[in-house]
C-alpha positions, 0 to 999 in steps of 0.5 A: 615312824609313820612309814615304819608303821605303814610297812608293818601294817601292810606286812602283818596280814601276810604273816598270819593266815588265821588268828585264833582266840586264846580263851578257849585254849586255856584249859588245855594250855593249863594242862600242858603248863602243869604237866611240863612245868613250862611257860604258858605261851608254849602251853597255848601253842601245844593246845592249839596244835592239838585242837587243829591236829597240826604239827608244831615245829620248835627249836626249843631243846629244853621243851623238846627234852620235856616232851620226849617222855610225853606220849600225848604229843607224839606227832604234834611236835617236831624239832627244827634243825639248828 
């Protein structure tokens, strides 16, 4: 509805401090996707975390298991407690 759209339009800017274009991240994301045999969205998140020297917090246990053996991500990813 119109009211729902207005509510969302007012909320969305408060949810994101910054929107980052994905195109510059694609080469690094491709590296992660191939290395981990994992979906592109997570490859993009990893690439962004590395680019920004940020920590990515995830609850994805499958991904965390894959990342456990990858020294490149030490310090980039932390598990979110269930």
